[in-house]
C-alpha positions as CSV (number, residue, x, y, z in Angstrom):
1,M,-148.9,-9.6,-118.8
2,T,-149.2,-12.3,-116.2
3,I,-152.6,-13.2,-114.7
4,I,-152.2,-15.0,-111.4
5,R,-155.1,-16.8,-109.9
6,S,-153.7,-17.9,-106.5
7,G,-152.3,-16.4,-103.3
8,T,-148.8,-16.4,-104.9
9,G,-149.0,-12.9,-106.5
10,R,-150.3,-11.3,-103.3
11,T,-147.7,-13.0,-101.2
12,F,-145.0,-11.5,-103.5
13,A,-146.5,-8.0,-103.1
14,V,-146.9,-8.4,-99.4
15,L,-143.3,-9.8,-99.0
16,T,-142.1,-6.7,-100.9
17,L,-143.9,-4.5,-98.3
18,V,-142.6,-6.6,-95.5
19,A,-139.0,-6.1,-96.8
20,A,-139.7,-2.3,-96.7
21,L,-141.1,-2.6,-93.2
22,G,-138.0,-4.6,-92.1
23,A,-135.7,-1.9,-93.5
24,C,-137.5,0.6,-91.4
25,G,-136.8,-1.5,-88.3
26,K,-140.6,-2.3,-88.0
27,R,-142.1,-5.8,-88.0
28,T,-145.7,-6.8,-88.3
29,D,-147.4,-10.0,-87.2
30,A,-147.7,-10.9,-90.9
31,S,-144.0,-10.4,-91.6
32,S,-143.3,-13.2,-89.0
33,A,-146.0,-15.3,-90.7
34,A,-144.6,-14.7,-94.2
35,T,-141.1,-15.7,-93.1
36,K,-142.4,-19.0,-91.7
37,G,-144.2,-19.7,-95.0
38,T,-147.8,-19.2,-93.7
39,K,-150.4,-19.0,-96.5
40,A,-152.0,-15.7,-97.7
41,A,-154.7,-15.6,-95.1
42,A,-152.1,-14.6,-92.5
43,V,-150.2,-12.4,-94.9
44,D,-153.3,-10.3,-95.6
45,T,-152.8,-8.4,-92.4
46,A,-149.3,-7.0,-93.4
47,V,-150.6,-3.5,-93.9
48,S,-151.5,-2.4,-90.5
49,P,-152.3,1.1,-89.1
50,S,-149.1,0.9,-86.9
51,A,-147.0,0.5,-90.0
52,D,-145.8,4.2,-90.5
53,L,-144.9,4.2,-94.1
54,G,-146.0,7.7,-95.1
55,G,-149.4,8.8,-96.5
56,A,-150.6,8.8,-100.1
57,R,-153.5,9.3,-102.5
58,M,-153.6,6.9,-105.3
59,H,-155.4,7.3,-108.7
60,L,-155.5,4.3,-111.1
61,E,-157.1,4.1,-114.5
62,I,-157.4,0.7,-116.1
63,T,-158.3,0.6,-119.9
64,G,-159.3,-2.7,-121.3
65,G,-159.9,-6.1,-119.7
66,A,-162.5,-7.3,-117.2
67,H,-161.5,-4.7,-114.5
68,A,-161.5,-1.5,-116.6
69,G,-162.4,1.6,-114.7
70,N,-161.1,4.5,-112.5
71,F,-160.0,3.9,-109.0
72,D,-159.2,6.6,-106.3
73,R,-157.9,5.6,-102.9
74,T,-156.4,7.3,-99.9
75,M,-154.2,5.6,-97.3
76,D,-152.0,6.2,-94.3
77,A,-149.1,4.1,-95.6
78,G,-147.6,3.8,-99.0
79,C,-144.5,5.8,-100.0
80,T,-140.8,5.0,-99.2
81,Y,-137.6,6.2,-100.7
82,G,-134.1,4.7,-100.3
83,L,-134.9,1.8,-98.1
84,S,-133.8,-1.0,-100.6
85,G,-131.2,1.1,-102.3
86,P,-130.0,4.7,-102.5
87,A,-132.4,5.7,-105.4
88,A,-135.2,3.2,-104.8
89,W,-138.9,4.0,-104.5
90,H,-141.5,1.6,-103.1
91,L,-145.2,2.7,-103.3
92,S,-148.1,0.5,-102.3
93,W,-151.8,0.7,-101.5
94,G,-153.7,-2.1,-99.9
95,G,-157.4,-2.4,-98.9
96,G,-160.6,-3.2,-100.5
97,D,-162.8,-6.3,-99.9
98,P,-160.7,-9.5,-100.2
99,G,-163.9,-11.5,-100.4
100,D,-165.0,-9.7,-103.6
101,P,-163.1,-10.9,-106.8
102,N,-163.9,-7.5,-108.4
103,S,-162.5,-5.4,-105.6
104,L,-159.2,-3.6,-106.0
105,N,-157.1,-4.8,-103.1
106,N,-153.5,-4.0,-103.8
107,V,-151.4,-1.8,-106.0
108,V,-147.5,-2.1,-105.7
109,L,-145.1,0.1,-107.7
110,D,-141.3,-0.5,-107.4
111,I,-138.6,1.6,-108.9
112,P,-135.3,-0.1,-107.9
113,N,-133.0,2.7,-109.0
114,L,-134.5,6.0,-110.3
115,K,-131.2,7.0,-111.7
116,T,-130.9,3.9,-114.0
117,T,-132.6,4.2,-117.3
118,E,-132.8,2.1,-120.4
119,N,-133.6,3.6,-123.7
120,G,-134.6,6.8,-121.8
121,A,-137.1,5.1,-119.6
122,T,-136.7,4.2,-115.9
123,Q,-137.0,0.5,-115.1
124,F,-140.0,-0.3,-112.8
125,A,-142.4,-3.0,-111.8
126,L,-146.1,-2.6,-111.2
127,Q,-148.6,-5.1,-109.8
128,V,-152.4,-4.6,-109.5
129,F,-154.4,-7.2,-107.6
130,F,-158.2,-7.8,-107.5
131,G,-159.8,-10.2,-105.1
132,S,-157.7,-12.6,-103.0
133,N,-156.6,-16.2,-102.6
134,E,-158.5,-18.5,-105.2
135,N,-160.4,-15.5,-106.5
136,M,-157.4,-13.4,-107.3
137,T,-156.6,-11.7,-110.6
138,A,-153.3,-9.9,-110.9
139,F,-151.9,-7.7,-113.6
140,A,-148.1,-7.7,-113.6
141,F,-145.9,-5.2,-115.4
142,N,-142.1,-5.3,-115.4
143,T,-139.3,-3.6,-117.3
144,I,-136.6,-4.5,-114.7
145,A,-134.1,-6.7,-116.6
146,S,-132.7,-8.2,-113.5
147,A,-136.1,-9.3,-112.2
148,G,-136.3,-12.1,-114.7
149,G,-137.9,-10.8,-117.8
150,R,-139.9,-8.0,-119.2
151,S,-143.6,-7.6,-119.9
152,G,-145.1,-4.6,-121.7
153,K,-143.7,-1.2,-122.0
154,G,-144.2,2.0,-120.1
155,T,-142.9,5.0,-118.3
156,V,-142.7,6.3,-114.7
157,T,-141.7,9.7,-113.5
158,V,-141.0,11.0,-110.0
159,N,-141.5,14.6,-108.9
160,D,-139.5,14.4,-105.6
161,R,-140.3,17.4,-103.4
162,G,-138.4,16.2,-100.4
163,S,-141.1,15.5,-97.7
164,T,-143.7,14.9,-100.5
165,A,-143.7,13.4,-104.0
166,A,-145.8,12.7,-107.0
167,V,-145.1,9.5,-108.9
168,T,-146.9,9.0,-112.2
169,F,-146.9,5.8,-114.2
170,D,-148.2,4.6,-117.6
171,A,-147.8,0.9,-118.4
172,T,-149.2,-1.1,-121.3
173,L,-149.3,-4.9,-120.9
174,S,-148.6,-7.3,-123.8
175,T,-152.4,-7.9,-123.9
176,G,-153.1,-4.3,-124.5
177,V,-154.5,-3.6,-121.0
178,R,-153.2,-0.1,-120.0
179,L,-152.6,0.9,-116.3
180,Q,-152.1,4.7,-115.8
181,G,-152.0,6.5,-112.5
182,T,-150.4,8.6,-109.9
183,F,-149.3,8.2,-106.3
184,D,-149.6,11.6,-104.6
185,C,-147.3,11.0,-101.6
186,T,-148.4,13.4,-98.8
187,S,-145.4,12.2,-96.9
188,V,-142.3,10.0,-97.8
189,I,-140.5,7.8,-95.5
190,R,-136.7,8.0,-95.9
191,P,-133.9,6.3,-94.0
């Protein structure tokens, strides 16, 4: 587990979303700012109502740690398939109150290749962010070998129904904090 208390983790998550937006041929003001190295204050606007990335409902359960609890969120954007690779999924939720260090503000789930498994488990990365800027806490989970190391263990499953999907994850960090949840994609953006 990695706990990040700066704008860096949020910037990574937003840059991941910006990459997905770029693959869609869409660009937000924040993507321009992120490319020029502007700090997180400008990057916080990356998820805009005009970014048509499909709709989703997200359920997250955190067991252990300072942010334990259940979180249910709905959004207009969030589910993409095949934009960064032929079997890649990118799911994200953004919102909350960035001024509140206890507010859930971002959840990002990346599956670079659904068809690639290691020891029977699909490799994936999951990031959960509370607060923003100097008041940020991030839980980072990663089983993607090519992403520079592993932290924790877990599973992810995708029930792909074509125009919709359900993605379920269960990740336990090295500290024992457990992140479980589902993205219920009411629409999926595909190339």
